[in-house]
MINUDO-512557 format. One record per residue (C-alpha): z, y, x. Coordinates in steps of 0.05 Angstrom, whole numbers, plus 32768, in hexadecimal, padded with zeros to 4 digits. Each point is the difference from the previous one (the first is absolute). Layout:
# residues N
ZYX ...
//
This chain:
# residues 323
830C7F837C80 7FF180178047 80487FF98019 80067FB57FF4 7FBA7FF7801A 800E8027803F 80407FDA800D 7FDD7FBD7FF7 7FC68014802D 802D801A8037 80257FBE8001 7FBF7FD77FFE 7FDD80288037 803A800E802F 7FFD804A7FF0 7FB58007800A 7FEA800E7FB8 8002803F7FD6 7FEA7FFE7FB7 7FEB802E7FC8 7FF87FE87FB8 7FCC801C7FD0 80057FDE7FBD 7FF97FB5800E 7FE2800B8045 802780008041 7FE18024803C 80207FE68040 7FFB801E8046 800D7FC78032 800E800F8049 7FE37FC7802A 800A801F8044 80067FCB8036 7FED7FC57FD4 7FC57FD2800C 7FCC7FEF7FCC 80247FC37FE4 804380247FFC 7FE0803B7FDB 7FE07FD27FCD 80407FD97FF5 802980407FF7 7FCE801E7FCF 80017FC07FD8 804B80017FFC 800080497FEB 7FCE7FF27FC8 80287FC37FE9 804180287FFF 7FE2803B7FD9 7FDC7FD47FCC 80417FDA7FF3 8020803F7FE4 7FFB80107FB7 7FCC80347FEE 7FD57FF8803E 7FBA7FE47FF1 7FD9801B803B 8010800A804A 7FD880298031 80137FFA8049 7FEA80308037 80117FEA8047 801280358033 800C7FF9804A 8015802C8039 7FDD7FF98043 80297FD0802B 800A80128048 7FF07FC5802C 800F7FF38049 7FC27FEF8029 80017FD98040 7FC080028029 7FEF7FC4802B 7FCE80178034 7FDF7FEF8042 7FD380248030 7FCC7FC98000 7FEA7FC57FD6 800F7FB7800D 804A8006800F 80187FDF7FBF 8014803F7FDB 7FEE7FE37FBC 80287FC1800B 803C80298014 7FF7802D7FC3 7FFC7FC67FCF 803C7FDC801C 8029803F8006 7FF4800E7FB6 80127FB87FEC 803E8000802B 801780427FE2 7FF57FE47FBA 802B7FC38012 803780318012 7FFD801B7FB9 7FD6803D800D 7FCD80157FCB 7FC58003802E 7FB580047FF8 7FC77FF78032 7FC4802E8008 7FC67FE58029 7FE98044801A 7FD17FDF8032 7FC480177FD8 7FCB7FE3802E 80227FBE8010 802E7FEC7FC6 80237FBE800E 803D80027FD4 7FE07FDB7FC5 7FF97FC3802E 80458008801F 802280087FBC 7FD87FCB7FDB 7FE180337FD2 7FB67FF8800F 7FD380077FC3 803580227FD6 7FE980447FEA 803380367FED 7FFD801C7FB9 8002804A7FF1 802880287FCE 7FE080447FF5 7FF0801A8046 80347FD58023 7FF87FBB801E 80347FCC7FF0 80157FD9803E 7FF37FB58002 803E7FD47FFE 80087FCC8036 80287FC08006 802C80208033 801D80367FD4 7FD780378021 7FCC80247FD5 7FC480168028 7FBF80277FFF 7FC67FF98030 7FB880168003 7FF27FB7800C 80117FF57FB6 7FCE80357FE9 7FC17FEE8026 7FD77FC18007 80167FD08037 7FDB800D8041 7FE480437FEA 800480378034 801D80437FEA 7FD380348020 802B803A7FEB 800B80438022 8045801C8009 800880257FBD 7FEC7FC37FD7 802F7FD38027 803B802F7FFB 7FF3800A7FB5 80027FB57FF6 80407FFB8027 801F80357FD5 7FF17FD77FC2 80247FC4801E 803E80278013 800380277FBE 7FF87FC27FD4 80317FEC7FC9 80347FDF802D 80347FFC7FC9 80467FF1801A 7FE87FFA8048 80258033802B 7FE87FEA8045 7FB77FFA8017 7FE87FDF8040 7FBD801E8015 7FD37FD5802B 7FD780368022 7FBC7FFA8021 80047FFC804C 7FF4803F8028 801180497FF8 7FC6801B7FD6 7FF580287FC0 801B7FCA7FD1 80427FFA8025 8009804B8008 7FF1800F7FB7 80307FCA7FE9 8038801B802C 7FF580477FEA 7FF97FF27FB5 80317FC67FF5 8032800E8038 801E7FBC8011 804B7FFE800E 7FF17FDC8041 7FCE7FD68026 80037FBB801F 7FD17FF9803B 7FE37FBB8010 7FE67FEE8045 7FF27FC3802A 80217FFE8045 7FC48010802C 7FF58044801E 7FBF800E7FDA 80217FF87FBC 803C802A8016 7FD380398014 7FE480037FB9 80457FF67FE2 8017803F8024 7FC780267FDF 80177FE87FBB 804780158010 7FE880448016 7FDA80097FBE 803E7FF47FD6 802D802A802C 7FD0803B7FFD 7FFF7FF87FB4 804C80007FFC 80067FB77FEB 803A7FDC8023 7FF27FC08025 802B7FC77FE4 7FEF7FD6803D 7FD07FD48025 7FEF7FB77FF2 7FE47FD38037 7FD17FCD7FE1 7FE17FC2801F 80397FFE8032 7FFD7FBC8021 7FE37FBD7FED 80297FC07FFF 7FD67FC1800C 800E7FD07FC6 7FF67FC5802F 80288010803E 802A803B7FEA 7FEA802B803A 7FFE804B7FF1 7FC380288016 7FF2804A7FF7 7FB4800A7FF8 800A80497FEE 803B800D802E 804880087FEB 803080397FF6 7FCD80378005 800E801D7FBB 804B7FFC800B 7FFA80248042 7FD380357FE0 8032800A7FC7 8038800C8033 7FD480318026 7FEE80267FC1 804780007FE5 7FF07FDB7FC0 80207FC17FE4 7FE27FBC8011 80007FDB7FBD 7FE87FB9800C 7FDA7FD0802B 7FD17FD47FD6 7FE77FC28025 7FB97FE68002 80077FC07FD9 7FD07FD37FDB 80337FFD7FC6 7FFB804B7FF3 7FB47FFF8005 7FF57FC47FD2 803380187FCC 7FE180467FFF 7FB97FE57FF8 80197FD57FC6 8020803B7FDC 80467FE6800D 802680388024 80317FE28032 803480337FE9 80007FDE7FBB 80147FBD801D 80477FE8800B 801B80048046 7FD8803E8013 801F801B8040 7FC880308014 7FF1802F7FC6 804480027FDE 80208022803C 7FC680318003 800980117FB7 804B8008800A 7FF580328038 7FCE80287FD6 803080007FC4 80388017802E 7FD480398018 7FEF80147FB9 804A80037FF0 800C802D803B 7FBE80208014 7FFB80258041 7FDF80448004 7FC4800A802C 7FEC7FD28039 7FFA80198046 7FBF7FF08023 8005800B804B 7FC5801F8023 
//
């Protein structure tokens, strides 16, 4: 009895099922490693249907098993707030997904979560399975988790470091299913939350976001120094809000300066990844939960994602930080 059943289940599950028959009952061990919730449910249903179709089987018990999946983490960080780090994180994740990457987004900015607005997921609370959260699906093919989905809108999180880092751990260690790449939108600065995340979850690399002016670059250097000291390679530097084109006359102005981040990257010996302009189109689309990277004709974030993907395929070792 068990040989025909095992053969049928192996074929139906792609080699993921092992069965044992006791009387009219089939006990099935089903490996669901790397599958998301819907894929697991569909596979279990197919296994049950296949087993019950065989003569002599009246009952099927299925136990799902899963190995821990190693995921690549990319930290998106800045030395200070207000430089557009969250916008870069959201659009980087969407652009990577459009390249075919299985990517998720973690809004690790515990005190100022903005990804629910940027990803059009406001008011959608994640469900939980056991002790694990299940990421919220988005229209852009990027599942996400944010503290902004777990607290009331406008409520301040007056948490000390251990509480914040514990909450961040729950977001990173959620049930990400088939996702094998996570983009982490970190809080600004170089404090306890950032340090704990780096030490515990060890990102493969970090993308640093800065605006062109000297003040922001001073703080960006501090963020770079944190990652270098923690042994996390720097993927590169993004210059955000780099130039404004007047929609009426076409004249280009640089309210925050121009080229400062690119010059700093050259000085520090790290790659310069992208220059993101200060445009009303990016601002309005982001506020509306319509990431520009998801739109046709994106020429800003797609090249950034391509450079990050290239780095992931050929990661460098450590990153020098001249003194």
